[in-house]
TORKOL-4160 file (C-alpha; in steps of 0.2 Angstrom, whole numbers, padded with zeros to 4 digits, m for minus):
409
<pt num="1" X="0443" Y="0663" Z="0386"/>
<pt num="2" X="0427" Y="0657" Z="0386"/>
<pt num="3" X="0416" Y="0661" Z="0402"/>
<pt num="4" X="0411" Y="0648" Z="0412"/>
<pt num="5" X="0401" Y="0641" Z="0426"/>
<pt num="6" X="0408" Y="0646" Z="0443"/>
<pt num="7" X="0404" Y="0638" Z="0460"/>
<pt num="8" X="0407" Y="0647" Z="0476"/>
<pt num="9" X="0411" Y="0637" Z="0494"/>
<pt num="10" X="0406" Y="0645" Z="0511"/>
<pt num="11" X="0416" Y="0637" Z="0525"/>
<pt num="12" X="0408" Y="0643" Z="0541"/>
<pt num="13" X="0421" Y="0639" Z="0554"/>
<pt num="14" X="0422" Y="0642" Z="0574"/>
<pt num="15" X="0438" Y="0653" Z="0570"/>
<pt num="16" X="0437" Y="0657" Z="0554"/>
<pt num="17" X="0424" Y="0662" Z="0539"/>
<pt num="18" X="0431" Y="0658" Z="0519"/>
<pt num="19" X="0423" Y="0659" Z="0504"/>
<pt num="20" X="0432" Y="0651" Z="0488"/>
<pt num="21" X="0428" Y="0654" Z="0471"/>
<pt num="22" X="0430" Y="0639" Z="0458"/>
<pt num="23" X="0429" Y="0640" Z="0439"/>
<pt num="24" X="0424" Y="0626" Z="0430"/>
<pt num="25" X="0434" Y="0623" Z="0415"/>
<pt num="26" X="0439" Y="0609" Z="0403"/>
<pt num="27" X="0452" Y="0599" Z="0416"/>
<pt num="28" X="0442" Y="0604" Z="0432"/>
<pt num="29" X="0442" Y="0619" Z="0444"/>
<pt num="30" X="0451" Y="0633" Z="0445"/>
<pt num="31" X="0452" Y="0641" Z="0462"/>
<pt num="32" X="0450" Y="0660" Z="0456"/>
<pt num="33" X="0444" Y="0670" Z="0472"/>
<pt num="34" X="0450" Y="0666" Z="0491"/>
<pt num="35" X="0442" Y="0675" Z="0506"/>
<pt num="36" X="0445" Y="0670" Z="0524"/>
<pt num="37" X="0443" Y="0682" Z="0540"/>
<pt num="38" X="0441" Y="0678" Z="0558"/>
<pt num="39" X="0427" Y="0673" Z="0566"/>
<pt num="40" X="0419" Y="0676" Z="0583"/>
<pt num="41" X="0399" Y="0672" Z="0577"/>
<pt num="42" X="0401" Y="0652" Z="0578"/>
<pt num="43" X="0405" Y="0643" Z="0593"/>
<pt num="44" X="0408" Y="0623" Z="0590"/>
<pt num="45" X="0399" Y="0624" Z="0571"/>
<pt num="46" X="0387" Y="0631" Z="0576"/>
<pt num="47" X="0379" Y="0649" Z="0574"/>
<pt num="48" X="0378" Y="0659" Z="0590"/>
<pt num="49" X="0377" Y="0678" Z="0584"/>
<pt num="50" X="0369" Y="0682" Z="0568"/>
<pt num="51" X="0378" Y="0700" Z="0568"/>
<pt num="52" X="0393" Y="0693" Z="0569"/>
<pt num="53" X="0392" Y="0677" Z="0558"/>
<pt num="54" X="0383" Y="0690" Z="0544"/>
<pt num="55" X="0397" Y="0703" Z="0547"/>
<pt num="56" X="0413" Y="0689" Z="0543"/>
<pt num="57" X="0402" Y="0681" Z="0529"/>
<pt num="58" X="0403" Y="0699" Z="0521"/>
<pt num="59" X="0419" Y="0702" Z="0524"/>
<pt num="60" X="0426" Y="0685" Z="0517"/>
<pt num="61" X="0412" Y="0687" Z="0500"/>
<pt num="62" X="0418" Y="0703" Z="0496"/>
<pt num="63" X="0436" Y="0697" Z="0497"/>
<pt num="64" X="0435" Y="0684" Z="0487"/>
<pt num="65" X="0423" Y="0692" Z="0474"/>
<pt num="66" X="0438" Y="0707" Z="0473"/>
<pt num="67" X="0453" Y="0693" Z="0468"/>
<pt num="68" X="0438" Y="0683" Z="0458"/>
<pt num="69" X="0429" Y="0701" Z="0449"/>
<pt num="70" X="0412" Y="0693" Z="0449"/>
<pt num="71" X="0397" Y="0694" Z="0460"/>
<pt num="72" X="0393" Y="0679" Z="0467"/>
<pt num="73" X="0377" Y="0676" Z="0468"/>
<pt num="74" X="0376" Y="0658" Z="0475"/>
<pt num="75" X="0386" Y="0647" Z="0488"/>
<pt num="76" X="0388" Y="0629" Z="0495"/>
<pt num="77" X="0388" Y="0630" Z="0513"/>
<pt num="78" X="0394" Y="0620" Z="0525"/>
<pt num="79" X="0387" Y="0614" Z="0540"/>
<pt num="80" X="0394" Y="0605" Z="0557"/>
<pt num="81" X="0389" Y="0603" Z="0576"/>
<pt num="82" X="0387" Y="0591" Z="0587"/>
<pt num="83" X="0369" Y="0592" Z="0581"/>
<pt num="84" X="0373" Y="0580" Z="0566"/>
<pt num="85" X="0370" Y="0563" Z="0566"/>
<pt num="86" X="0372" Y="0550" Z="0553"/>
<pt num="87" X="0361" Y="0533" Z="0549"/>
<pt num="88" X="0364" Y="0518" Z="0538"/>
<pt num="89" X="0346" Y="0514" Z="0532"/>
<pt num="90" X="0338" Y="0503" Z="0518"/>
<pt num="91" X="0324" Y="0506" Z="0505"/>
<pt num="92" X="0316" Y="0496" Z="0492"/>
<pt num="93" X="0305" Y="0498" Z="0477"/>
<pt num="94" X="0295" Y="0488" Z="0464"/>
<pt num="95" X="0300" Y="0490" Z="0450"/>
<pt num="96" X="0283" Y="0489" Z="0435"/>
<pt num="97" X="0295" Y="0491" Z="0420"/>
<pt num="98" X="0305" Y="0477" Z="0426"/>
<pt num="99" X="0320" Y="0488" Z="0421"/>
<pt num="100" X="0325" Y="0501" Z="0434"/>
<pt num="101" X="0325" Y="0517" Z="0428"/>
<pt num="102" X="0330" Y="0536" Z="0434"/>
<pt num="103" X="0313" Y="0538" Z="0442"/>
<pt num="104" X="0314" Y="0520" Z="0449"/>
<pt num="105" X="0330" Y="0525" Z="0459"/>
<pt num="106" X="0322" Y="0542" Z="0465"/>
<pt num="107" X="0308" Y="0532" Z="0473"/>
<pt num="108" X="0320" Y="0519" Z="0482"/>
<pt num="109" X="0332" Y="0534" Z="0489"/>
<pt num="110" X="0317" Y="0544" Z="0493"/>
<pt num="111" X="0309" Y="0529" Z="0502"/>
<pt num="112" X="0326" Y="0527" Z="0513"/>
<pt num="113" X="0323" Y="0544" Z="0521"/>
<pt num="114" X="0306" Y="0539" Z="0526"/>
<pt num="115" X="0311" Y="0539" Z="0544"/>
<pt num="116" X="0303" Y="0546" Z="0559"/>
<pt num="117" X="0312" Y="0562" Z="0564"/>
<pt num="118" X="0307" Y="0576" Z="0577"/>
<pt num="119" X="0300" Y="0590" Z="0572"/>
<pt num="120" X="0318" Y="0600" Z="0573"/>
<pt num="121" X="0328" Y="0587" Z="0561"/>
<pt num="122" X="0327" Y="0585" Z="0544"/>
<pt num="123" X="0337" Y="0575" Z="0532"/>
<pt num="124" X="0351" Y="0585" Z="0523"/>
<pt num="125" X="0361" Y="0570" Z="0513"/>
<pt num="126" X="0358" Y="0552" Z="0507"/>
<pt num="127" X="0371" Y="0545" Z="0502"/>
<pt num="128" X="0369" Y="0529" Z="0491"/>
<pt num="129" X="0382" Y="0514" Z="0499"/>
<pt num="130" X="0376" Y="0501" Z="0485"/>
<pt num="131" X="0358" Y="0498" Z="0476"/>
<pt num="132" X="0354" Y="0476" Z="0474"/>
<pt num="133" X="0341" Y="0472" Z="0460"/>
<pt num="134" X="0333" Y="0454" Z="0466"/>
<pt num="135" X="0346" Y="0447" Z="0474"/>
<pt num="136" X="0361" Y="0454" Z="0464"/>
<pt num="137" X="0372" Y="0465" Z="0476"/>
<pt num="138" X="0385" Y="0478" Z="0477"/>
<pt num="139" X="0380" Y="0486" Z="0462"/>
<pt num="140" X="0382" Y="0505" Z="0460"/>
<pt num="141" X="0375" Y="0510" Z="0446"/>
<pt num="142" X="0359" Y="0500" Z="0443"/>
<pt num="143" X="0347" Y="0510" Z="0430"/>
<pt num="144" X="0343" Y="0500" Z="0414"/>
<pt num="145" X="0347" Y="0482" Z="0425"/>
<pt num="146" X="0332" Y="0470" Z="0423"/>
<pt num="147" X="0323" Y="0466" Z="0440"/>
<pt num="148" X="0307" Y="0467" Z="0449"/>
<pt num="149" X="0314" Y="0475" Z="0464"/>
<pt num="150" X="0326" Y="0486" Z="0467"/>
<pt num="151" X="0334" Y="0488" Z="0486"/>
<pt num="152" X="0343" Y="0504" Z="0493"/>
<pt num="153" X="0358" Y="0503" Z="0507"/>
<pt num="154" X="0362" Y="0524" Z="0510"/>
<pt num="155" X="0369" Y="0534" Z="0524"/>
<pt num="156" X="0356" Y="0547" Z="0531"/>
<pt num="157" X="0366" Y="0562" Z="0536"/>
<pt num="158" X="0351" Y="0573" Z="0549"/>
<pt num="159" X="0355" Y="0589" Z="0557"/>
<pt num="160" X="0344" Y="0602" Z="0567"/>
<pt num="161" X="0332" Y="0611" Z="0557"/>
<pt num="162" X="0336" Y="0630" Z="0566"/>
<pt num="163" X="0357" Y="0626" Z="0563"/>
<pt num="164" X="0353" Y="0624" Z="0544"/>
<pt num="165" X="0339" Y="0641" Z="0546"/>
<pt num="166" X="0352" Y="0649" Z="0554"/>
<pt num="167" X="0363" Y="0647" Z="0541"/>
<pt num="168" X="0351" Y="0650" Z="0527"/>
<pt num="169" X="0347" Y="0667" Z="0536"/>
<pt num="170" X="0366" Y="0674" Z="0537"/>
<pt num="171" X="0369" Y="0670" Z="0519"/>
<pt num="172" X="0353" Y="0679" Z="0513"/>
<pt num="173" X="0356" Y="0694" Z="0525"/>
<pt num="174" X="0373" Y="0695" Z="0514"/>
<pt num="175" X="0362" Y="0693" Z="0498"/>
<pt num="176" X="0367" Y="0675" Z="0496"/>
<pt num="177" X="0358" Y="0662" Z="0489"/>
<pt num="178" X="0362" Y="0646" Z="0498"/>
<pt num="179" X="0361" Y="0630" Z="0485"/>
<pt num="180" X="0363" Y="0616" Z="0497"/>
<pt num="181" X="0370" Y="0615" Z="0516"/>
<pt num="182" X="0383" Y="0601" Z="0515"/>
<pt num="183" X="0391" Y="0592" Z="0528"/>
<pt num="184" X="0409" Y="0598" Z="0531"/>
<pt num="185" X="0419" Y="0583" Z="0532"/>
<pt num="186" X="0408" Y="0576" Z="0515"/>
<pt num="187" X="0417" Y="0592" Z="0509"/>
<pt num="188" X="0434" Y="0589" Z="0515"/>
<pt num="189" X="0432" Y="0572" Z="0509"/>
<pt num="190" X="0430" Y="0578" Z="0491"/>
<pt num="191" X="0447" Y="0587" Z="0492"/>
<pt num="192" X="0458" Y="0577" Z="0500"/>
<pt num="193" X="0455" Y="0559" Z="0500"/>
<pt num="194" X="0459" Y="0549" Z="0482"/>
<pt num="195" X="0445" Y="0536" Z="0476"/>
<pt num="196" X="0458" Y="0520" Z="0481"/>
<pt num="197" X="0458" Y="0528" Z="0498"/>
<pt num="198" X="0438" Y="0528" Z="0501"/>
<pt num="199" X="0441" Y="0508" Z="0491"/>
<pt num="200" X="0448" Y="0499" Z="0500"/>
<pt num="201" X="0442" Y="0510" Z="0518"/>
<pt num="202" X="0449" Y="0525" Z="0525"/>
<pt num="203" X="0443" Y="0539" Z="0539"/>
<pt num="204" X="0445" Y="0555" Z="0535"/>
<pt num="205" X="0449" Y="0566" Z="0554"/>
<pt num="206" X="0444" Y="0586" Z="0550"/>
<pt num="207" X="0451" Y="0595" Z="0567"/>
<pt num="208" X="0443" Y="0611" Z="0564"/>
<pt num="209" X="0443" Y="0626" Z="0577"/>
<pt num="210" X="0427" Y="0620" Z="0587"/>
<pt num="211" X="0424" Y="0602" Z="0581"/>
<pt num="212" X="0434" Y="0586" Z="0575"/>
<pt num="213" X="0422" Y="0580" Z="0561"/>
<pt num="214" X="0423" Y="0562" Z="0556"/>
<pt num="215" X="0419" Y="0554" Z="0540"/>
<pt num="216" X="0423" Y="0534" Z="0535"/>
<pt num="217" X="0423" Y="0525" Z="0519"/>
<pt num="218" X="0423" Y="0508" Z="0514"/>
<pt num="219" X="0420" Y="0501" Z="0496"/>
<pt num="220" X="0417" Y="0520" Z="0491"/>
<pt num="221" X="0403" Y="0525" Z="0501"/>
<pt num="222" X="0401" Y="0533" Z="0517"/>
<pt num="223" X="0397" Y="0522" Z="0531"/>
<pt num="224" X="0400" Y="0534" Z="0544"/>
<pt num="225" X="0398" Y="0552" Z="0550"/>
<pt num="226" X="0400" Y="0561" Z="0567"/>
<pt num="227" X="0405" Y="0577" Z="0575"/>
<pt num="228" X="0414" Y="0577" Z="0590"/>
<pt num="229" X="0414" Y="0594" Z="0599"/>
<pt num="230" X="0431" Y="0597" Z="0601"/>
<pt num="231" X="0442" Y="0606" Z="0592"/>
<pt num="232" X="0458" Y="0618" Z="0591"/>
<pt num="233" X="0451" Y="0631" Z="0601"/>
<pt num="234" X="0451" Y="0619" Z="0615"/>
<pt num="235" X="0471" Y="0617" Z="0613"/>
<pt num="236" X="0470" Y="0637" Z="0612"/>
<pt num="237" X="0464" Y="0640" Z="0629"/>
<pt num="238" X="0471" Y="0625" Z="0636"/>
<pt num="239" X="0488" Y="0634" Z="0632"/>
<pt num="240" X="0482" Y="0653" Z="0638"/>
<pt num="241" X="0478" Y="0644" Z="0653"/>
<pt num="242" X="0494" Y="0635" Z="0656"/>
<pt num="243" X="0506" Y="0647" Z="0651"/>
<pt num="244" X="0495" Y="0663" Z="0659"/>
<pt num="245" X="0495" Y="0671" Z="0641"/>
<pt num="246" X="0482" Y="0681" Z="0633"/>
<pt num="247" X="0470" Y="0671" Z="0620"/>
<pt num="248" X="0478" Y="0680" Z="0605"/>
<pt num="249" X="0496" Y="0677" Z="0612"/>
<pt num="250" X="0494" Y="0658" Z="0616"/>
<pt num="251" X="0485" Y="0654" Z="0598"/>
<pt num="252" X="0502" Y="0663" Z="0590"/>
<pt num="253" X="0515" Y="0652" Z="0602"/>
<pt num="254" X="0504" Y="0639" Z="0597"/>
<pt num="255" X="0508" Y="0639" Z="0580"/>
<pt num="256" X="0523" Y="0646" Z="0579"/>
<pt num="257" X="0531" Y="0632" Z="0592"/>
<pt num="258" X="0520" Y="0620" Z="0598"/>
<pt num="259" X="0520" Y="0603" Z="0595"/>
<pt num="260" X="0509" Y="0584" Z="0599"/>
<pt num="261" X="0525" Y="0573" Z="0604"/>
<pt num="262" X="0538" Y="0580" Z="0617"/>
<pt num="263" X="0553" Y="0567" Z="0610"/>
<pt num="264" X="0551" Y="0578" Z="0594"/>
<pt num="265" X="0557" Y="0593" Z="0600"/>
<pt num="266" X="0574" Y="0601" Z="0609"/>
<pt num="267" X="0573" Y="0602" Z="0628"/>
<pt num="268" X="0585" Y="0616" Z="0625"/>
<pt num="269" X="0575" Y="0627" Z="0615"/>
<pt num="270" X="0567" Y="0642" Z="0624"/>
<pt num="271" X="0551" Y="0653" Z="0621"/>
<pt num="272" X="0547" Y="0669" Z="0625"/>
<pt num="273" X="0528" Y="0670" Z="0634"/>
<pt num="274" X="0520" Y="0690" Z="0635"/>
<pt num="275" X="0512" Y="0690" Z="0655"/>
<pt num="276" X="0495" Y="0697" Z="0657"/>
<pt num="277" X="0490" Y="0713" Z="0666"/>
<pt num="278" X="0505" Y="0722" Z="0661"/>
<pt num="279" X="0518" Y="0712" Z="0670"/>
<pt num="280" X="0536" Y="0707" Z="0660"/>
<pt num="281" X="0536" Y="0694" Z="0648"/>
<pt num="282" X="0544" Y="0678" Z="0651"/>
<pt num="283" X="0555" Y="0663" Z="0645"/>
<pt num="284" X="0550" Y="0645" Z="0647"/>
<pt num="285" X="0554" Y="0630" Z="0639"/>
<pt num="286" X="0547" Y="0625" Z="0626"/>
<pt num="287" X="0543" Y="0606" Z="0631"/>
<pt num="288" X="0531" Y="0615" Z="0645"/>
<pt num="289" X="0520" Y="0620" Z="0629"/>
<pt num="290" X="0520" Y="0603" Z="0622"/>
<pt num="291" X="0516" Y="0596" Z="0641"/>
<pt num="292" X="0500" Y="0607" Z="0640"/>
<pt num="293" X="0496" Y="0602" Z="0620"/>
<pt num="294" X="0499" Y="0584" Z="0621"/>
<pt num="295" X="0486" Y="0578" Z="0633"/>
<pt num="296" X="0474" Y="0588" Z="0627"/>
<pt num="297" X="0479" Y="0581" Z="0607"/>
<pt num="298" X="0478" Y="0562" Z="0617"/>
<pt num="299" X="0462" Y="0565" Z="0622"/>
<pt num="300" X="0455" Y="0572" Z="0603"/>
<pt num="301" X="0459" Y="0554" Z="0596"/>
<pt num="302" X="0456" Y="0542" Z="0610"/>
<pt num="303" X="0439" Y="0551" Z="0606"/>
<pt num="304" X="0441" Y="0545" Z="0588"/>
<pt num="305" X="0447" Y="0530" Z="0592"/>
<pt num="306" X="0433" Y="0527" Z="0601"/>
<pt num="307" X="0420" Y="0534" Z="0588"/>
<pt num="308" X="0429" Y="0522" Z="0575"/>
<pt num="309" X="0425" Y="0507" Z="0587"/>
<pt num="310" X="0410" Y="0509" Z="0588"/>
<pt num="311" X="0405" Y="0509" Z="0571"/>
<pt num="312" X="0409" Y="0492" Z="0570"/>
<pt num="313" X="0422" Y="0497" Z="0553"/>
<pt num="314" X="0437" Y="0500" Z="0561"/>
<pt num="315" X="0446" Y="0484" Z="0554"/>
<pt num="316" X="0439" Y="0489" Z="0535"/>
<pt num="317" X="0449" Y="0504" Z="0536"/>
<pt num="318" X="0466" Y="0498" Z="0527"/>
<pt num="319" X="0473" Y="0514" Z="0519"/>
<pt num="320" X="0471" Y="0519" Z="0536"/>
<pt num="321" X="0466" Y="0539" Z="0544"/>
<pt num="322" X="0468" Y="0556" Z="0533"/>
<pt num="323" X="0472" Y="0569" Z="0546"/>
<pt num="324" X="0466" Y="0586" Z="0537"/>
<pt num="325" X="0458" Y="0603" Z="0546"/>
<pt num="326" X="0468" Y="0618" Z="0552"/>
<pt num="327" X="0474" Y="0612" Z="0568"/>
<pt num="328" X="0482" Y="0597" Z="0560"/>
<pt num="329" X="0498" Y="0608" Z="0555"/>
<pt num="330" X="0504" Y="0606" Z="0574"/>
<pt num="331" X="0518" Y="0596" Z="0570"/>
<pt num="332" X="0519" Y="0578" Z="0578"/>
<pt num="333" X="0499" Y="0576" Z="0575"/>
<pt num="334" X="0503" Y="0560" Z="0560"/>
<pt num="335" X="0514" Y="0550" Z="0571"/>
<pt num="336" X="0504" Y="0555" Z="0588"/>
<pt num="337" X="0489" Y="0546" Z="0578"/>
<pt num="338" X="0496" Y="0535" Z="0573"/>
<pt num="339" X="0501" Y="0528" Z="0590"/>
<pt num="340" X="0482" Y="0530" Z="0598"/>
<pt num="341" X="0473" Y="0525" Z="0583"/>
<pt num="342" X="0484" Y="0509" Z="0578"/>
<pt num="343" X="0485" Y="0514" Z="0557"/>
<pt num="344" X="0493" Y="0522" Z="0545"/>
<pt num="345" X="0490" Y="0541" Z="0547"/>
<pt num="346" X="0495" Y="0556" Z="0536"/>
<pt num="347" X="0492" Y="0574" Z="0534"/>
<pt num="348" X="0480" Y="0579" Z="0518"/>
<pt num="349" X="0480" Y="0596" Z="0509"/>
<pt num="350" X="0467" Y="0599" Z="0493"/>
<pt num="351" X="0472" Y="0591" Z="0477"/>
<pt num="352" X="0465" Y="0591" Z="0460"/>
<pt num="353" X="0460" Y="0609" Z="0457"/>
<pt num="354" X="0471" Y="0621" Z="0447"/>
<pt num="355" X="0470" Y="0640" Z="0445"/>
<pt num="356" X="0478" Y="0646" Z="0464"/>
<pt num="357" X="0482" Y="0628" Z="0470"/>
<pt num="358" X="0496" Y="0634" Z="0478"/>
<pt num="359" X="0489" Y="0647" Z="0489"/>
<pt num="360" X="0472" Y="0636" Z="0495"/>
<pt num="361" X="0486" Y="0621" Z="0496"/>
<pt num="362" X="0484" Y="0619" Z="0516"/>
<pt num="363" X="0476" Y="0606" Z="0526"/>
<pt num="364" X="0465" Y="0625" Z="0533"/>
<pt num="365" X="0457" Y="0627" Z="0518"/>
<pt num="366" X="0452" Y="0608" Z="0513"/>
<pt num="367" X="0434" Y="0611" Z="0518"/>
<pt num="368" X="0430" Y="0626" Z="0506"/>
<pt num="369" X="0438" Y="0619" Z="0493"/>
<pt num="370" X="0431" Y="0602" Z="0496"/>
<pt num="371" X="0413" Y="0611" Z="0496"/>
<pt num="372" X="0418" Y="0619" Z="0478"/>
<pt num="373" X="0421" Y="0605" Z="0469"/>
<pt num="374" X="0406" Y="0595" Z="0477"/>
<pt num="375" X="0395" Y="0611" Z="0470"/>
<pt num="376" X="0404" Y="0607" Z="0453"/>
<pt num="377" X="0400" Y="0589" Z="0450"/>
<pt num="378" X="0383" Y="0590" Z="0461"/>
<pt num="379" X="0374" Y="0591" Z="0442"/>
<pt num="380" X="0379" Y="0573" Z="0438"/>
<pt num="381" X="0377" Y="0565" Z="0456"/>
<pt num="382" X="0360" Y="0554" Z="0460"/>
<pt num="383" X="0354" Y="0561" Z="0475"/>
<pt num="384" X="0336" Y="0570" Z="0485"/>
<pt num="385" X="0345" Y="0585" Z="0487"/>
<pt num="386" X="0340" Y="0602" Z="0478"/>
<pt num="387" X="0345" Y="0606" Z="0460"/>
<pt num="388" X="0361" Y="0615" Z="0456"/>
<pt num="389" X="0361" Y="0637" Z="0454"/>
<pt num="390" X="0375" Y="0641" Z="0444"/>
<pt num="391" X="0383" Y="0656" Z="0452"/>
<pt num="392" X="0382" Y="0673" Z="0444"/>
<pt num="393" X="0396" Y="0675" Z="0434"/>
<pt num="394" X="0400" Y="0693" Z="0425"/>
<pt num="395" X="0418" Y="0691" Z="0415"/>
<pt num="396" X="0431" Y="0681" Z="0410"/>
<pt num="397" X="0443" Y="0673" Z="0420"/>
<pt num="398" X="0457" Y="0683" Z="0410"/>
<pt num="399" X="0449" Y="0699" Z="0415"/>
<pt num="400" X="0443" Y="0693" Z="0432"/>
<pt num="401" X="0462" Y="0691" Z="0439"/>
<pt num="402" X="0466" Y="0708" Z="0430"/>
<pt num="403" X="0453" Y="0717" Z="0437"/>
<pt num="404" X="0459" Y="0712" Z="0458"/>
<pt num="405" X="0475" Y="0718" Z="0452"/>
<pt num="406" X="0471" Y="0733" Z="0448"/>
<pt num="407" X="0459" Y="0734" Z="0462"/>
<pt num="408" X="0475" Y="0728" Z="0476"/>
<pt num="409" X="0490" Y="0736" Z="0465"/>
């Protein structure tokens, strides 16, 4: 098999750091390497401990390299956190040649991002919504059209410069170059949303360990992004406090016995709960755990509902909402979300990839897979970001898998 370009995604989460390597093939992307390790250096999506983050990135990259049998030199890194802001803006440019050229599109997008920003913030994405040539609107590809005036309506995403630089610094200390820092819900959308959902209106809700990320699409364009600083780790903390058990045991119990809706469990179900301080384990009804989890999940979805109502697009979400992220694996999540949001809700996992697709077929890998898909299509986008830097590749797909099996077994 001929060598093809590799793309690596680096998901820097509050509870885990995940690296995924994908290979561009004729019919799309094959996932060929995965690395995932616990994370302790981030809090609510933001780097708070450089050393711990560097260590986690290095371990995740090493795992992914061993599986893929290649050296990773460049990554697309995800970013989240309550410092992220999104706003809709317009730009205008005169057409000197009476025909829209690529350079005119770049000029109007550049003009649209010319907004006053504090010195500690910067634009990370300029996402076109529609173009207007003279009085003709709803144009998605204006190049080649005749006119004298080009307008662009875009969604700008800004982030704290310090948060961006800390991510880049951690990657560079692992001998990695960051091709682009990508908003995590934007990446997740690449992995789990269909074009039909984006067209008729959909809200993606990505519930991770430290944050809940929201991105809204209408007419196939991003119209709103926001980050809510509450996630699955808050559920774990509540369980640990409510059951008086260590955090590690609380996470295990949450995953094994957790549910967001009391009516979905048998009131007779029991669970064993380890105690702290050398005390004996206790046997408690499962409904005690659900009684702790349900109010926090309600709080998360109520916050999301408030955000969606404030956007003004809530009545345009005809496809409802899509849940993804590791914390959405709890039973009852979609059902409770439907009750609170008043919209149809589905839980989603990454689609549209080959190779190790079965391994990454979980909401927990949505962001990392999305970063790979984003990177693969990056050179086909009209945007103002930095150009793609291909990831170094040493061997073909077959030899990489063979190398990994020899190393592991």
